[in-house]
C-alpha atoms as one frame of an Amber mdcrd trajectory, in Angstrom:
protein
 -36.626  -7.593-111.075 -39.497  -9.961-110.943 -42.284  -9.499-113.491 -45.856
  -9.653-113.077 -48.366  -9.486-116.216 -51.610  -7.423-115.783 -54.492  -9.052
-118.360 -57.624 -10.674-118.265 -58.958 -13.710-120.040 -55.674 -15.956-118.661
 -57.089 -19.556-118.556 -55.216 -19.673-115.169 -51.732 -20.230-113.548 -52.330
 -24.234-112.203 -49.891 -25.382-115.466 -46.486 -25.463-116.055 -46.609 -22.869
-119.075 -48.949 -20.001-119.471 -50.023 -18.626-122.606 -50.465 -14.424-122.312
 -51.642 -12.436-125.218 -49.936  -9.563-126.828 -52.361  -6.850-125.114 -50.847
  -8.125-121.589 -49.044  -5.127-120.011 -45.517  -6.029-117.816 -45.009  -4.647
-114.396 -41.893  -5.120-112.455 -41.858  -6.026-109.156 -39.079  -5.036-106.949
 -36.748  -7.481-104.830 -37.952  -5.894-101.886 -41.423  -7.193-102.192 -41.744
 -11.113-101.165 -43.298 -13.461-103.198 -46.097 -13.437-100.674 -46.606  -9.880
-100.405 -46.924  -9.977-103.978 -49.563 -11.992-104.555 -51.544  -9.287-103.186
 -50.880  -7.095-105.345 -53.958  -7.809-108.020 -56.324  -7.886-105.338 -54.935
  -4.448-103.494 -55.396  -2.748-107.255 -58.753  -3.588-107.153 -59.265  -2.066
-103.701 -57.948   0.847-104.806 -59.843   0.956-107.549 -62.901   0.734-105.564
 -61.768   3.460-102.837 -61.074   5.693-105.926 -64.573   5.511-106.857 -66.082
   6.236-103.757 -63.774   9.823-103.797 -63.785   9.789-100.162 -63.137  13.430
 -98.390 -61.940  14.485 -95.691 -65.796  14.916 -93.931 -67.101  11.910 -94.960
 -68.418   8.967 -92.669 -67.576   5.759 -94.258 -69.083   2.294 -93.782 -67.297
  -0.504 -95.512 -69.065  -4.103 -95.284 -67.037  -6.715 -95.469 -63.236  -7.291
 -93.969 -62.223 -10.247 -96.519 -58.577  -9.581 -98.340 -60.509  -7.047-100.913
 -62.589  -5.204 -98.148 -59.420  -5.262 -96.174 -57.418  -3.264 -98.833 -60.084
  -1.006 -99.525 -60.011   0.146 -95.569 -56.350   0.544 -95.698 -56.913   2.450
 -99.185 -59.916   4.946 -97.779 -57.636   5.131 -94.256 -54.780   6.815 -96.541
 -57.778   8.906 -97.623 -58.489  10.728 -93.881 -62.053  10.258 -93.820 -63.636
  11.288 -90.608 -64.673   8.632 -89.728 -64.137   5.107 -91.186 -66.859   1.924
 -89.739 -66.149  -1.437 -90.391 -69.156  -4.289 -90.629 -68.208  -7.850 -90.269
 -69.193 -10.798 -88.347 -66.177 -12.698 -87.862 -63.857 -11.461 -84.838 -60.626
 -12.468 -86.661 -61.465 -10.222 -89.317 -62.383  -7.507 -87.130 -58.933  -7.359
 -85.771 -57.325  -7.281 -89.363 -59.646  -4.409 -89.842 -58.829  -2.776 -86.211
 -55.161  -3.256 -87.501 -55.779  -1.677 -91.029 -57.105   1.375 -89.026 -60.647
   1.421 -89.197 -61.809   3.754 -86.208 -64.700   0.995 -85.548 -65.775  -2.583
 -86.511 -69.633  -3.021 -85.979 -71.021  -6.835 -86.049 -74.351  -6.704 -87.607
 -75.280 -10.099 -86.220 -75.064  -8.428 -82.890 -75.373  -4.899 -83.583 -77.950
  -2.420 -84.883 -76.058  -0.725 -87.085 -78.455   0.997 -88.676 -79.723   2.703
 -86.032 -75.776   3.227 -84.302 -74.913   4.773 -87.571 -78.220   7.066 -87.215
 -77.287   7.987 -83.402 -73.615   8.700 -84.491 -74.402  11.508 -87.317 -77.904
  12.918 -85.605 -79.833  10.923 -87.229 -78.310  11.424 -91.145 -77.064   8.568
 -92.216 -73.061   7.764 -93.545 -71.514   9.526 -96.225 -70.524   6.786 -97.985
 -71.156   2.764 -98.289 -68.724   0.224 -99.779 -70.048  -2.807-100.345 -67.519
  -5.677 -99.843 -69.438  -8.827 -98.634 -71.368 -10.653-101.506 -74.286 -10.883
 -99.330 -77.446  -9.678-101.387 -78.385  -8.136 -97.965 -75.714  -6.251 -97.505
 -77.077  -3.944-100.223 -80.253  -3.269 -98.631 -78.334  -2.277 -95.646 -76.033
   0.357 -97.202 -79.179   1.682 -99.238 -80.772   1.946 -95.459 -77.331   3.632
 -94.159 -76.743   6.314 -96.173 -78.083   9.569 -95.723 -79.513  11.906 -98.275
 -77.014  12.553-102.087 -74.917   9.644-100.363 -73.121   7.178-102.728 -73.261
   3.644-102.610 -70.009   1.665-104.410 -70.691  -1.646-105.166 -67.576  -3.688
-105.327 -68.762  -7.757-104.881 -69.837 -10.775-107.195 -72.600 -12.137-105.668
 -74.553 -15.730-105.944 -77.955 -14.495-105.234 -79.980 -12.105-106.925 -79.967
  -8.135-104.856 -83.578  -7.041-105.245 -83.888  -3.118-103.736 -86.511  -0.806
-103.720 -85.767   1.728-106.393 -87.689   4.544-104.670 -84.877   4.564-102.346
 -82.061   5.580-104.569 -84.067   7.732-106.887 -87.592   9.506-105.121 -86.120
   9.564-100.945 -82.315  10.067-101.281 -81.198  10.170-104.447 -78.173   8.925
-104.157 -74.901   8.011-106.298 -74.637   4.290-107.041 -71.415   3.376-108.741
 -69.756   0.130-109.903 -66.166  -0.741-109.232 -64.656  -3.681-111.221 -60.486
  -5.214-111.146 -58.291  -2.452-110.918 -57.555  -0.654-113.672 -54.445   1.319
-114.446 -53.565   0.677-110.316 -50.915  -2.032-110.437 -48.342   0.424-109.854
 -49.473   2.572-107.122 -50.345  -1.144-105.355 -46.781  -2.073-106.013 -45.719
   1.535-104.558 -47.981   1.236-101.458 -47.039  -2.674-100.629 -43.228  -2.295
-101.490 -43.222   1.082 -98.751 -45.599  -0.084 -96.088 -48.045   2.642 -97.409
 -50.615  -0.745 -97.065 -49.203  -3.130 -94.889 -51.137  -6.075 -96.157 -48.745
  -9.012 -95.241 -51.359 -10.362 -92.045 -54.144 -10.763 -94.946 -51.890 -14.184
 -95.760 -53.423 -16.741 -92.879 -51.983 -19.921 -94.516 -49.104 -21.013 -95.612
 -48.504 -24.594 -97.154 -45.754 -26.390 -99.402 -46.862 -27.679-102.747 -47.114
 -30.910-101.869 -49.727 -29.955 -99.230 -51.657 -28.455-102.147 -55.411 -30.931
-101.271 -55.323 -29.581 -97.161 -54.791 -26.013 -98.454 -57.811 -25.940-100.890
 -59.678 -27.419 -97.880 -58.542 -24.469 -95.887 -59.832 -22.591 -98.485 -62.844
 -23.685 -99.303 -63.991 -23.705 -95.459 -63.252 -20.213 -95.391 -63.615 -19.452
 -91.613 -60.590 -18.979 -90.464 -58.789 -18.200 -94.044 -58.248 -15.445 -96.142
 -55.395 -16.298 -98.646 -54.113 -19.225 -98.691 -50.501 -19.557-100.471 -49.036
 -22.687-101.721 -45.157 -22.262-101.366 -43.291 -24.440-103.924
């Protein structure tokens, strides 16, 4: 069995040695999970936590904004809860294709489609039941508040570079929305290991690039560009 450590405040792994605190939790990773898949345990644990916070039900129309590594994990987790409809918003064709592979019902490009008009059209003017924000772009916050029905549920999962300013009267006076935050993947590591190991959520396509360790500069350049990559793996 390989082992994986779960803890916060670790100063990175790009060193010959690492120091782990006594509070660290050790998780066993079965040999059936390859190292290239094991790296997805942590992000999937975060995605599972976000989906749990959303508390998806069978009759819900769910919108997930963003189909990056974490968004794709959320899509897989929400699909397991079997909502009435699962819609994904993303502007990159490659990510849209991956979202469909993760069994999203539809993927809309906000740069090409009036997503607010479209959600109203398919819901008879009401709006979606749940909106999960996983883009990290401040405009996606107001987009979500507009797309939600009254008494809907907004789950914020991203980290933002810019401040997101919203009209709080939408949350309170106009719609009475539930706004929930989601951070990391507490208690979700065993579940993520099970889901990856047993292909309940197949995350293999999330690893888009693999480089030998000697080509680390190119690997970081690909990751920084981000236009065609999700998870970039260095192989020693």
